[in-house]
GUSE-832020 format. One record per atom (N, C-alpha, C): residue in three letters; x, y, z. Coordinates in steps of 0.05 Angstrom, whole numbers, plus 5000, padded with zeros to 4 digits. Each point is the difference from the previous one (the first is absolute). Layout:
<recs>
AlaXYZ ...
</recs>
This chain:
<recs>
Unk612120490977 Unk498949804983 Unk497250094992 Unk497949845008 Unk497350084993 Unk499150235018 Unk499250224988 Unk499350235015 Unk497349965013 Unk499750075025 Unk497449985014 Unk498450244991 Unk498249964981 Unk498650214987 Unk497650095018 Unk498950234992 Unk497750105014 Unk497849795000 Unk498949935023 Unk497949805001 Unk497350154999 Unk498349904983 Unk497450134996 Unk498349995025 Unk498850235007 Unk498250025022 Unk497349884992 Unk499449765009 Unk497549864994 Unk498250015024 Unk497650114997 Unk498250025023 Unk497150004991 Unk498249985019 Unk497149994995 Unk498850255012 Unk498150124986 Unk498350205012 Unk497149914997 Unk498450095018 Unk497149925000 Unk498350234990 Unk498349944982 Unk498150194989 Unk497650045018 Unk499750235011 Unk497850055018 Unk497350004985 Unk497949915014 Unk497450014987 Unk499350284990 Unk499150014976 Unk499250264989 Unk502250154986 Unk502649915003 Unk502250134986 Unk499749954970 Unk500350214984 Unk500249954971 Unk503049964993 Unk500549944974 Unk502749934992 Unk501950235005 Unk499250244995 Unk501750245003 Unk500850025030 Unk498249965018 Unk500650035028 Unk502049795009 Unk499749764990 Unk501949785007 Unk502850074990 Unk500150094974 Unk502650054988 Unk501450245013 Unk498550195010 Unk501250235014 Unk501549915025 Unk499049805013 Unk501349895024 Unk502649854993 Unk500249904976 Unk502349844993 Unk502350164988 Unk499350224987 Unk502050164986 Unk501549834979 Unk498549864983 Unk501149834979 Unk500450154974 Unk501949904984 Unk500450104973 Unk498049894981 Unk499049765006 Unk498149874981 Unk498149815015 Unk497649994990 Unk498149805009 Unk500249764981 Unk500349775010 Unk500349754984 Unk497549845003 Unk498749954978 Unk497649834999 Unk500649744985 Unk499849775014 Unk500349744987 Unk497249904993 Unk499649954974 Unk497249974990 Unk499749744984 Unk497849875005 Unk499149784984 Unk497950104981 Unk499749894976 Unk498150114980 Unk497250025011 Unk499249805016 Unk497249995009 Unk499450205022 Unk502050135012 Unk499550195021 Unk501050284994 Unk500550054974 Unk501050264992 Unk498150235008 Unk497549974993 Unk498150225004 Unk499750075030 Unk499849805017 Unk499750055028 Unk502450145011 Unk502449914992 Unk502450135011 Unk500350294990 Unk499350054975 Unk500250274990 Unk498150195015 Unk497649905005 Unk498050175014 Unk500950055029 Unk501249805012 Unk500750035028 Unk502450185004 Unk502049994983 Unk502650135005 Unk500550254983 Unk498650044979 Unk500750214981 Unk497750214998 Unk500750264999 Unk498050204994 Unk499049954971 Unk497750114994 Unk498549944976 Unk501750064975 Unk501450234999 Unk501650064976 Unk502249804995 Unk501449925021 Unk502149814997 Unk498949724994 Unk497849935012 Unk498749744993 Unk499249994971 Unk499050234990 Unk499250014972 Unk502449964981 Unk502350115008 Unk502449974983 Unk500849715000 Unk499949865023 Unk500749725000 Unk498049834984 Unk497550085002 Unk497949854984 Unk500650044970 Unk500950244992 Unk500650054972 Unk502449834992 Unk501949965017 Unk502349834995 Unk499149714995 Unk498049925016 Unk499049734996 Unk498749974973 Unk498450204992 Unk498749994974 Unk501950014977 Unk502350145003 Unk502050014979 Unk501849765000 Unk499749825020 Unk501649765001 Unk502850055011 Unk500550235013 Unk502650065011 Unk500549855026 Unk497949935014 Unk500349865025 Unk497549825004 Unk500649745005 Unk497849815003 Unk500249845026 Unk501850095018 Unk500449875026 Unk501249724997 Unk501449954978 Unk501349754996 Unk502549985017 Unk500849765008 Unk502449975016 Unk502450084984 Unk501650185011 Unk502350104985 Unk499650284989 Unk497550095000 Unk499350274990 Unk500350195024 Unk501550214996 Unk500250215020 Unk500150274986 Unk498450195009 Unk499950274988 Unk500250215022 Unk501250224994 Unk500350225019 Unk498850254987 Unk498150135016 Unk498650234990 Unk500550235020 Unk500350254990 Unk500050235018 Unk497350055012 Unk499950075025 Unk497450065012 Unk499150294995 Unk501850184991 Unk499450274993 Unk498550155023 Unk500849935024 Unk498950135024 Unk497349905008 Unk499049804987 Unk497449895007 Unk500149825025 Unk502449915007 Unk500649855024 Unk502450125013 Unk500349985027 Unk502350115013 Unk502649834997 Unk500549914976 Unk502549864993 Unk500550054970 Unk502549984992 Unk500750084973 Unk498949824979 Unk499849745006 Unk499449804978 Unk498249785010 Unk498849874981 Unk498449765004 Unk501349774985 Unk500649785013 Unk501149764988 Unk497949784999 Unk499549904976 Unk498149784996 Unk501649754993 Unk499549795014 Unk501449754994 Unk498049774999 Unk500049854979 Unk498049794995 Unk500649745016 Unk497849885010 Unk500249745013 Unk499349784981 Unk498850064977 Unk499249804981 Unk497649845011 Unk499449794986 Unk497749835007 Unk500649825024 Unk502549985008 Unk500849825022 Unk500350165025 Unk498250195005 Unk500350185023 Unk499949865026 Unk499049755001 Unk499949855025 Unk502749905009 Unk502049984981 Unk502549875007 Unk501950195013 Unk501649895018 Unk502150175012 Unk502150084980 Unk500549844980 Unk501950074979 Unk499150264986 Unk497450024994 Unk499050244987 Unk500550255016 Unk499449985026 Unk500450245017 Unk503050075002 Unk501749805003 Unk502950055001 Unk501050134974 Unk499249884978 Unk501050104974 Unk498950284994 Unk497550045006 Unk498950274995 Unk501350215017 Unk500849925024 Unk501550195017 Unk502850064988 Unk501349804989 Unk502650064987 Unk499750194977 Unk498149954983 Unk499650184976 Unk499250285009 Unk498450025021 Unk499250275009 Unk502450155011 Unk501749875016 Unk502350145011 Unk502050084979 Unk500449834980 Unk501850074978 Unk499050244985 Unk497450004993 Unk498950224985 Unk500250265016 Unk499549985026 Unk500250245017 Unk502850115001 Unk502049835004 Unk502850095002 Unk501050114974 Unk499049894977 Unk500850114974 Unk499150294997 Unk498050095015 Unk499150285000 Unk501050155024 Unk501849895015 Unk501150145023 Unk498250015024 Unk498049825002 Unk498150005022 Unk501049815022 Unk500750115022 Unk501449855021 Unk498349935024 Unk497750125003 Unk498249955023 Unk497349924989 Unk499249755006 Unk497649894988 Unk498049935022 Unk497450034993 Unk497849925017 Unk498349814984 Unk499449775011 Unk498449794986 Unk497949885018 Unk497549994991 Unk497949865016 Unk500749715003 Unk499549895023 Unk500349715004 Unk497949844985 Unk500649754994 Unk497949824989 Unk497749985019 Unk497749944990 Unk497649965016 Unk499149715000 Unk499049915022 Unk499049735001 Unk497649964980 Unk498650224995 Unk497649984983 Unk500750044970 Unk502650034993 Unk500750054972 Unk499149764984 Unk499350054975 Unk498949804983 Unk502049774996 Unk499149765006 Unk501649764996 Unk502349965020 Unk500150175020 Unk502350005018 Unk499649835025 Unk497649905004 Unk499449875026 Unk501749755004 Unk501049884979 Unk501549755003 Unk502750045012 Unk501150244999 Unk502750055011 Unk499750175025 Unk501249915022 Unk499850165025 Unk501050284996 Unk498750195014 Unk500750284997 Unk502950055007 Unk501049885022 Unk502850045008 Unk502049924978 Unk499449794985 Unk501849914979 Unk500050214977 Unk497750114994 Unk499950204978 Unk501450265009 Unk499750075025 Unk501450245010 Unk503049964999 Unk500949765009 Unk502849934998 Unk501050034971 Unk498549884982 Unk500950004972 Unk500150294988 Unk498050165007 Unk500050284990 Unk502450155011 Unk500549985026 Unk502250155012 Unk502749904989 Unk500349744998 Unk502449884989 Unk500550104971 Unk497950004984 Unk500350094972 Unk500850294998 Unk498750175016 Unk500750294999 Unk503050045008 Unk500949855020 Unk502850035009 Unk501949894980 Unk499449774988 Unk501749884980 Unk500250174975 Unk497850134993 Unk500050184977 Unk501750255004 Unk500850055024 Unk501750235006 Unk502949954997 Unk500849764989 Unk502949944998 Unk501450184980 Unk502450095007 Unk501650164982 Unk502849874998 Unk500949944975 Unk502649884997 Unk502250215006 Unk502049945016 Unk502150195006 Unk501550094975 Unk501050245000 Unk501550114978 Unk502750095010 Unk502149974983 Unk502750095007 Unk500950234982 Unk498150124986 Unk500750214981 Unk501150245015 Unk502250114989 Unk501350245013 Unk498750254990 Unk498950004975 Unk498850244989 Unk497550075015 Unk499450265001 Unk497550095013 Unk497649894986 Unk498249885016 Unk497649894989 Unk497650085018 Unk497650014988 Unk497750055018 Unk499849785021 Unk499550085025 Unk499849795021 Unk497649814994 Unk500549745005 Unk497949814996 Unk498150015024 Unk497450044994 Unk498150025022 Unk500049755018 Unk499550045025 Unk499749785019 Unk497149995010 Unk499149765004 Unk497349965012 Unk500250055030 Unk499350245009 Unk500450085027 Unk497749935019 Unk497649994990 Unk497749955018 Unk497849864985 Unk498849815013 Unk497549874990 Unk498050005023 Unk497850144996 Unk497950005020 Unk497749834989 Unk499349805015 Unk497849824992 Unk497550095015 Unk497850054986 Unk497650125011 Unk498049785006 Unk499249985025 Unk498049815009 Unk497450155004 Unk497949924985 Unk497450135004 Unk498249835019 Unk497650085004 Unk498249875019 Unk499449714992 Unk499849954974 Unk499549724992 Unk502449825007 Unk502450114996 Unk502449845008 Unk500149955030 Unk499450215015 Unk500049975029 Unk497949805009 Unk497750004987 Unk497949815007 Unk500949714994 Unk501449974977 Unk500949744992 Unk502149895020 Unk501450195012 Unk502149925020 Unk498849965028 Unk497450045003 Unk498749965025 Unk500250245019 Unk500450244988 Unk500250245016 Unk502750035012 Unk500350205017 Unk502750055011 Unk501750154981 Unk502650005006 Unk502050154984 Unk500949844976 Unk499950114977 Unk501049874976 Unk503049965001 Unk501450205011 Unk502949985003 Unk500849765017 Unk498549955022 Unk500649775017 Unk499249744987 Unk497650004987 Unk499049754988 Unk501849924977 Unk501250194986 Unk501549934976 Unk503050035004 Unk500850035025 Unk502950045006 Unk501749764990 Unk499049765004 Unk501649774992 Unk500449984970 Unk497850004984 Unk500549994971 Unk501650234989 Unk499750245012 Unk501650234990 Unk502949975007 Unk500649905023 Unk502849965008 Unk501349784983 Unk498449794994 Unk501049794982 Unk500650114972 Unk498150174990 Unk500450124974 Unk502550174999 Unk500450165021 Unk502450175002 Unk502549835001 Unk500049795016 Unk502449835003 Unk500749864974 Unk498049904986 Unk500649864974 Unk500950194979 Unk498950245000 Unk500950204980 Unk502850095005 Unk500750065026 Unk502750085007 Unk502049784993 Unk499349755006 Unk501749774994 Unk500549984970 Unk497950024984 Unk500349984971 Unk501650234989 Unk499550245009 Unk501550234990 Unk503049975006 Unk500649915024 Unk502749965008 Unk501449794981 Unk498649784995 Unk501249794983 Unk500550114972 Unk498150174990 Unk500450134974 Unk502550175000 Unk500350175020 Unk502350185002 Unk502649845001 Unk500149795016 Unk502449845003 Unk500749874973 Unk498049894986 Unk500549884975 Unk501050194979 Unk499250255002 Unk500850204980 Unk502750135005 Unk501449925022 Unk502650125005 Unk502049914979 Unk501750184991 Unk502149924980 Unk501949805012 Unk501249844982 Unk501849795009 Unk502650105012 Unk500850254993 Unk502450115013 Unk499550115027 Unk497450045007 Unk499350095027 Unk499449765018 Unk498649804989 Unk499249775016 Unk501849774993 Unk501849935018 Unk501849764997 Unk499449835024 Unk501149755001 Unk499349835023 Unk500350125027 Unk502250145005 Unk500550115026 Unk498050225007 Unk499350174980 Unk498050215006 Unk497249895004 Unk499449784985 Unk497549875005 Unk499949895028 Unk502249895010 Unk500149905027 Unk499650225020 Unk501250234995 Unk499750235018 Unk497150095001 Unk498750014977 Unk497350084998 Unk498249815015 Unk500549744997 Unk498449795015 Unk500350045030 Unk502450065009 Unk500450045029 Unk498650255009 Unk499950214983 Unk498650245008 Unk497049965003 Unk498849864980 Unk497149955002 Unk499349825023 Unk501649795004 Unk499549825022 Unk500250155027 Unk501950175003 Unk500350165024 Unk497650185005 Unk498950104978 Unk497750185002 Unk497749875014 Unk499849734997 Unk497749865012 Unk500949815023 Unk502450045009 Unk501049845023 Unk500449714993 Unk500849934976 Unk500549734992 Unk503049954999 Unk500849755005 Unk502849935000 Unk501049954972 Unk502350124993 Unk501149964973 Unk502949915003 Unk500849804985 Unk502749905000 Unk501050004971 Unk502550084996 Unk501250014973 Unk502649845000 Unk500249804983 Unk502649864997 Unk501550124977 Unk502650075004 Unk501750104979 Unk501249774984 Unk501750074981 Unk501049794982 Unk501649795015 Unk501550075021 Unk501549815015 Unk498149815015 Unk498050115013 Unk498149845015 Unk498349824981 Unk499550094976 Unk498649844980 Unk501649754994 Unk502750034996 Unk501749774995 Unk500049825025 Unk500350115024 Unk500149855024 Unk497449835004 Unk497850114992 Unk497449855002 Unk499649804978 Unk501949984982 Unk499849814978 Unk498050074979 Unk499450264997 Unk498050094980 Unk501450034973 Unk500649764989 Unk501650004975 Unk498550114976 Unk497449995000 Unk498550114977 Unk500150315000 Unk499550125023 Unk500150295001 Unk502850104996 Unk502049865011 Unk502850084996 Unk500749994971 Unk499249784986 Unk500849974972 Unk498850224983 Unk497550075004 Unk498750204984 Unk501250275005 Unk500650065025 Unk500950275008 Unk503050054996 Unk501649804995 Unk502950045001 Unk501050144975 Unk498450024979 Unk500950144975 Unk499850305001 Unk498950115022 Unk499650295002 Unk501950125021 Unk500650264996 Unk501650145020 Unk498250075024 Unk497449974997 Unk498150055022 Unk499249725011 Unk501249925022 Unk499649725010 Unk497249955009 Unk499349745001 Unk497349925008 Unk499550045030 Unk497449995007 Unk499150015027 Unk497749805004 Unk499749895024 Unk497649845007 Unk498650155022 Unk497550084995 Unk498550175019 Unk497849825012 Unk499750025026 Unk497749875013 Unk498750205019 Unk497449995001 Unk498350175017 Unk498049825014 Unk499750045026 Unk498349825016 Unk497850175013 Unk497549914996 Unk497750135013 Unk498649785017 Unk499750065026 Unk498749815018 Unk497450135010 Unk497849894992 Unk497450115008 Unk498549825019 Unk501249785009 Unk498849825020 Unk502049955022 Unk499149875021 Unk501749965024 Unk502349814994 Unk499649804983 Unk502049804995 Unk500850004970 Unk502549944995 Unk501050004973 Unk499449734987 Unk497549974991 Unk499249764986 Unk498150084977 Unk499249804984 Unk498350054976 Unk501150254984 Unk502649994995 Unk501450224987 Unk499650004970 Unk499050234989 Unk499850034972 Unk502750114989 Unk501149884980 Unk502550094988 Unk499450134973 Unk501050244996 Unk499750144975 Unk502950054989 Unk500449924976 Unk502750024988 Unk499850174975 Unk501650214997 Unk499750184978 Unk502750034984 Unk499849984974 Unk502350034983 Unk501050295001 Unk502650045007 Unk501150275002 Unk502350054981 Unk499749924975 Unk502150064980 Unk499850294992 Unk501850175011 Unk499750294996 Unk500650094972 Unk501549844985 Unk500250034971 Unk500849744987 Unk498849944978 Unk500649744987 Unk500850044971 Unk502649974995 Unk501050014972 Unk499649734986 Unk499449795015 Unk500149734990 Unk502649865006 Unk502050165010 Unk502649885005 Unk501449924975 Unk501549785000 Unk501449904977 Unk498049944977 Unk497649915007 Unk497949964980 Unk498650264996 Unk501450194988 Unk499250285000 Unk497450054985 Unk498350175012 Unk497550074987 Unk500450174976 Unk498050024983 Unk500150204978 Unk499850285013 Unk501350204987 Unk500050275013 Unk497350144999 Unk498349944980 Unk497450144998 Unk498349935024 Unk499250215015 Unk498349965022 Unk501349915026 Unk502749984999 Unk501449905024 Unk499650195024 Unk499450264994 Unk499650195022 Unk497849925018 Unk498149834990 Unk497949905017 Unk501049835023 Unk502549904998 Unk501049825020 Unk500650135027 Unk499550275001 Unk500050115027 Unk497749895017 Unk498149884986 Unk497649895014 Unk500449715008 Unk502449884996 Unk500349725005 Unk500149945030 Unk499850225016 Unk499749965029 Unk497150055008 Unk498249974981 Unk497250055005 Unk498849825022 Unk501049765003 Unk499149825022 Unk500850115027 Unk502550105002 Unk500950125025 Unk498350255006 Unk499450164979 Unk498550245004 Unk497249945011 Unk498849794990 Unk497349915010 Unk500249945030 Unk502049855008 Unk500149925028 Unk500750235019 Unk501750184991 Unk500650245017 Unk497650185000 Unk498550024978 Unk497550155001 Unk498049885019 Unk499949734999 Unk498249865018 Unk500550065029 Unk502550065007 Unk500650075028 Unk498450235009 Unk499550194983 Unk498450245007 Unk497149915008 Unk498949814985 Unk497349915006 Unk500049845026 Unk501949815003 Unk500149845024 Unk500650175024 Unk501950194997 Unk500750175023 Unk497850185009 Unk498250094982 Unk497850175007 Unk497649845010 Unk499449774988 Unk497649855007 Unk500549805022 Unk502549915004 Unk500849835022 Unk498349745002 Unk500049844979 Unk498649745002 Unk501249815020 Unk498449825010 Unk501049815020 Unk501149764985 Unk502350044988 Unk501449794985 Unk502950025006 Unk501549794993 Unk503050015001 Unk501049994972 Unk502050164994 Unk500950044973 Unk503050034999 Unk501249864982 Unk502950054994 Unk500350064970 Unk501250224995 Unk500550094972 Unk502949964994 Unk500649874978 Unk502749954991 Unk500450114972 Unk502150174997 Unk500550134975 Unk503049954993 Unk500549814981 Unk502749984990 Unk500450214978 Unk502150175002 Unk500350224982 Unk502850004988 Unk500250054974 Unk502550004986 Unk499750154974 Unk502350074987 Unk500050094973 Unk501049774982 Unk498849954977 Unk500849804982 Unk501650134977 Unk502650005002 Unk501750144982 Unk502049814986 Unk500950074975 Unk502149844987 Unk502750125008 Unk501849835008 Unk502850085007 Unk501749755001 Unk502550045005 Unk501849775003 Unk499449835024 Unk498550125019 Unk499349845024 Unk497249884998 Unk498550064979 Unk497249914998 Unk499849704997 Unk497849895010 Unk499549714995 Unk499349964970 Unk500249754991 Unk500049944971 Unk498149774994 Unk498949994976 Unk498749754991 Unk501949765002 Unk498949795011 Unk501749765004 Unk501049975028 Unk499950225016 Unk500849985028 Unk498149825016 Unk501149875021 Unk498349865019 Unk500350135027 Unk497750095011 Unk500050155025 Unk498949835023 Unk501250025023 Unk498949875024 Unk498350205015 Unk497549945005 Unk498150185012 Unk500149975031 Unk498650185014 Unk499949995029 Unk498749735010 Unk498249904984 Unk498649755007 Unk501849754998 Unk502450044987 Unk501849784995 Unk499649884972 Unk497850074986 Unk499649914973 Unk501850154981 Unk500549874977 Unk501650134979 Unk498350084976 Unk500850214987 Unk498650114977 Unk501850024977 Unk499249894977 Unk501550044975 Unk498950254987 Unk501850194994 Unk499250254988 Unk500049974969 Unk497750034988 Unk499950004971 Unk499850294989 Unk498950185016 Unk499550274991 Unk500350195024 Unk501950184998 Unk500450185023 Unk497950225001 Unk498350024980 Unk497750185001 Unk497649885015 Unk500349755008 Unk498049885018 Unk501250005028 Unk500750245009 Unk501450035026 Unk498150045023 Unk497650114995 Unk498250065022 Unk499249755015 Unk499549794985 Unk499149755013 Unk502349885017 Unk502550064992 Unk502349905016 Unk500150145027 Unk499850265000 Unk500250145026 Unk497549945017 Unk497749964987 Unk497649935015 Unk500249725012 Unk501549824987 Unk500449745012 Unk501350025027 Unk502150175002 Unk501250045026 Unk498150155019 Unk498550184989 Unk498050155017 Unk497949815012 Unk499049814984 Unk498149815010 Unk501249835022 Unk502449904996 Unk501349845020 Unk500450155026 Unk500850254997 Unk500550175024 Unk497350055015 Unk497950054985 Unk497450055013 Unk499149755016 Unk500549774989 Unk499349755015 Unk501749985025 Unk502650074997 Unk501749995024 Unk499150195021 Unk498850224992 Unk499150205020 Unk497249945010 Unk498949784993 Unk497549915012 Unk497550014982 Unk500350084975 Unk497650024983 Unk498849724995 Unk497349995005 Unk498649754995 Unk498350014975 Unk499650244989 Unk498850034973 Unk501550234987 Unk500449984974 Unk501750194986 Unk498750104974 Unk500150264996 Unk499250124974 Unk502450164991 Unk500849964974 Unk502150164989 Unk498850184978 Unk501250244997 Unk499150194980 Unk502450094984 Unk499849984974 Unk502350054983 Unk499250094972 Unk501550194989 Unk499950054971 Unk501749784987 Unk498949764999 Unk501749774994 Unk500549964971 Unk497950014983 Unk500449924972 Unk498750204980 Unk501350024977 Unk498650134978 Unk497949824987 Unk500349745006 Unk498149804988 Unk497250055010 Unk499750115024 Unk497350055010 Unk498550204982 Unk501550184987 Unk498850184981 Unk498749864976 Unk501349784992 Unk498849844978 Unk497349885008 Unk499849925025 Unk497549885009 Unk497950215006 Unk500750225014 Unk498050185011 Unk500450294991 Unk502050064983 Unk500750274994 Unk500750145026 Unk499350265002 Unk500650155025 Unk497550035016 Unk498149814997 Unk497450035013 Unk499849855026 Unk501149765002 Unk499649835023 Unk502749905011 Unk500049945025 Unk502349885014 Unk499649704999 Unk502149854994 Unk499849714999 Unk500749885028 Unk498849775006 Unk500449875026 Unk500549704995 Unk501849895015 Unk500349715001 Unk500549925029 Unk498949775008 Unk500149935028 Unk500249705004 Unk500849925024 Unk500049715007 Unk497749945020 Unk498350205005 Unk498049975021 Unk497450134990 Unk497949844996 Unk497550114989 Unk498750195019 Unk500049945026 Unk498750185019 Unk501350275001 Unk502650015000 Unk501450255000 Unk499450164974 Unk499949854978 Unk499450134974 Unk497350135001 Unk498049865011 Unk497350115000 Unk499950255018 Unk501550005022 Unk500050235018 Unk501150254985 Unk502149964985 Unk501250234985 Unk498250094978 Unk498749814986 Unk498250084978 Unk497650165011 Unk499049915024 Unk497850155012 Unk500950285008 Unk502450025012 Unk501050265008 Unk500450184976 Unk500949894978 Unk500450164975 Unk497350114990 Unk498049835002 Unk497350104992 Unk499050225017 Unk500549985026 Unk499250215019 Unk501550264994 Unk502549974992 Unk501750244995 Unk499650124973 Unk498649864982 Unk499650104973 Unk502549964983 Unk501749815007 Unk502449944984 Unk499649734986 Unk501149974976 Unk499649774984 Unk502349805003 Unk499349755010 Unk501949795003 Unk498849754988 Unk501649854985 Unk499049754987 Unk502049785005 Unk499149765008 Unk501849785007 Unk501049854975 Unk502549925001 Unk501149814981 Unk499849715011 Unk500149804983 Unk499949725010 Unk502749925012 Unk499949805016 Unk502449895013 Unk500049704995 Unk500749924975 Unk500049724992 Unk502849885002 Unk500249745005 Unk502649875002 Unk501750044975 Unk498850024977 Unk501550044975 Unk501750255001 Unk499050215013 Unk501550255002 Unk502449975018 Unk499849845021 Unk502349955017 Unk502249854985 Unk499149824982 Unk501949854984 Unk501850184983 Unk498950224991 Unk501550194983 Unk502350135014 Unk500149995027 Unk502150125015 Unk502149805010 Unk499849754992 Unk502049805009 Unk502650054985 Unk502249985016 Unk502750044990 Unk501649745000 Unk501949984981 Unk501749765000 Unk502350035020 Unk500650255008 Unk502450045016 Unk499450125028 Unk497550085005 Unk499350135025 Unk497349915009 Unk499150105023 Unk497349925010 Unk497850134982 Unk500650234989 Unk497950144984 Unk501550204982 Unk498850074978 Unk501250214982 Unk498250245001 Unk501150234995 Unk498550255004 Unk498350094977 Unk500049844979 Unk498250064977 Unk499549744985 Unk497649974990 Unk499449774983 Unk501650014975 Unk500749774989 Unk501650004975 Unk498650154978 Unk497449964998 Unk498450164981 Unk498750225016 Unk501650215006 Unk499150205020 Unk497750174990 Unk499249984974 Unk497650144991 Unk497549855006 Unk500349755008 Unk497749845006 Unk499450025030 Unk497650085007 Unk499150015028 Unk502050155018 Unk501150224990 Unk502150145015 Unk499150105026 Unk497650105002 Unk499050115026 Unk499649775020 Unk499049784990 Unk499449775018 Unk502649885010 Unk501949944983 Unk502549885009 Unk501650195017 Unk499950264993 Unk501450205017 Unk498950005028 Unk497449995003 Unk498849995026 Unk500649745015 Unk499949784985 Unk500449745013 Unk502949965008 Unk501950134987 Unk502750005010 Unk500150115029 Unk498650225005 Unk499850115027 Unk498749815019 Unk497849884990 Unk498549815017 Unk501649755008 Unk502049944984 Unk501849775007 Unk501250055027 Unk500750245007 Unk501350065026 Unk497950035022 Unk497550044993 Unk497949995021 Unk499549725010 Unk500549804983 Unk499649725008 Unk497149955008 Unk499549895024 Unk497349945009 Unk498650245013 Unk501450225004 Unk498850235012 Unk497950124981 Unk497650065009 Unk498050124983 Unk501250264988 Unk499850034974 Unk501450224986 Unk498450094976 Unk500250264994 Unk498850114976 Unk501850214989 Unk500250014974 Unk501750194985 Unk498350194984 Unk500650265001 Unk498650204984 Unk502050134981 Unk499549964974 Unk501750114979 Unk498950264990 Unk501250225008 Unk499150274992 Unk501750114977 Unk501249824984 Unk501750094978 Unk498550174980 Unk497449974998 Unk498450174982 Unk498550225013 Unk499750005026 Unk498250195014 Unk501450195019 Unk502549965006 Unk501450175019 Unk500850274988 Unk500150014973 Unk500950244986 Unk498450034974 Unk499150254995 Unk498650064975 Unk501450224985 Unk500049984973 Unk501350214984 Unk498250244998 Unk497449975003 Unk498150224999 Unk497849955020 Unk498650215008 Unk497649965017 Unk498149804986 Unk498949815016 Unk498049824989 Unk497849965020 Unk497750104992 Unk497849995019 Unk500650165025 Unk499749875023 Unk500650145025 Unk502949985009 Unk501749854985 Unk502849975007 Unk501750214987 Unk502050115014 Unk501650214990 Unk502349904983 Unk501250184984 Unk502549944986 Unk502249955021 Unk501949824993 Unk502249945018 Unk499149785020 Unk501250025024 Unk499349805021 Unk497150025008 Unk498849765003 Unk497149995006 Unk499449935029 Unk501949865014 Unk499449915027 Unk498049765000 Unk499649874977 Unk498249784999 Unk500749785019 Unk498149895014 Unk500149795020 Unk500350115028 Unk500550255004 Unk500050115028 Unk497249965012 Unk498050084985 Unk497350005012 Unk498949715002 Unk500849834982 Unk499249715002 Unk501149885026 Unk502650045004 Unk501249895024 Unk499050135026 Unk499450264998 Unk498850135023 Unk497249895007 Unk498449954979 Unk497449885005 Unk500349725012 Unk502049864991 Unk500449735010 Unk500950005030 Unk501850185007 Unk501150005027 Unk498450175020 Unk498650214990 Unk498850195018 Unk497050024997 Unk498749794990 Unk497150014994 Unk498450075026 Unk500949915023 Unk498550045024 Unk500050305009 Unk501950154988 Unk500250295007 Unk498750184979 Unk498549884981 Unk498850164979 Unk497050005003 
</recs>
């Protein structure tokens, strides 16, 4: 399934007093020196790290307007033997150099620019406590953001091409250079020891996000419900977590009528995956995470238009986020209790497929009137929510590529959220801000619940005017099964997949919400 790729060697070296840049770089054996620069500190950085001829060339670039240290600007120059590395990478921090987002984003752009030139081993000075405007953000947070950005920028989409192609460069090594000012800001001692926690957190979040991207990018003929279940069991075993998989017969036995109905139209039968992580002595205060695992979505009988349907390999993006999150939880080991539930199926049209007008009995005992078989994700998540509660979850967050309607509200820029609990919502919004991911809440008004009332069942799976408030009503359908349990829904229908690179996010699967949930669950380990 997902190949365990080469993991980047991320480490710190300390710059001895009196060492010039060349002496430091000789110890690292890097392909490139990476300088992350804010406009107000350009001159100081050039004088400190570059020989006069190279500094003069960069100054000339500034005068010509080729580089102004703006966020998103990255340039690669040959060093022509003036430094003991092949290239110099300049990446702008912009005017918001104090923010962790700026350091993370500049790291992504730097790594991308380097890999585009085949530069696989990078050396980058760490942020300084004395950097202009940076005092408001703790040094450890900026170091975390820089390391995370460099690692995220090293992502490579897998290729299945049979023809000979140039090998895609891999980011093999990142050496972060701590100078005397950094050491002083850390209170002396070893920089590697002092920064071990933020660096390990950065590595864990990057690995988790890259994994989620790879899983989302798998073709639909490779990833079906059973192979997703096998992959979940493999990752859980890697970290010593318990994984249980219900097959199609057990799904029926458990009364999971929603998952059964959605999955019965495919020759690849559905699965219900659960993973349990216990980080405290007693199994209480359990967080439930439920992820949509539709490995391919044709829309079923309510067939989608063919244009762009290939994107529906990403309809298991919620499941990918939660399995990616396992890498962060397994490495950082937060003192929490967690149950992950992933209902997985293919939504296909066939003689056995469920139909508009069907009435389905869910695991909760409630009935659902089906108006649209392309609104299948919320149905399987309804059973997932009920199962999570049965397994002890006292608070629940679900993640799903739920609606196209979220694109109308936010395009592919932000993830939508709807919740029944304000405190939980504020926790997730805070975590998203820490992670540098964009989440915006939808309202939860009684009028939206009214839109889901059915004449023949407890609830219908789409509002009659399904173009009205589609993201809100889709989320509230799931919330119906949460009942009084604190619950929040994240709609990644616009953010889990991109048709082209946008900003720091790659083309294809993005892994959006892995880092938000990791900040929420693992903040004490960062």
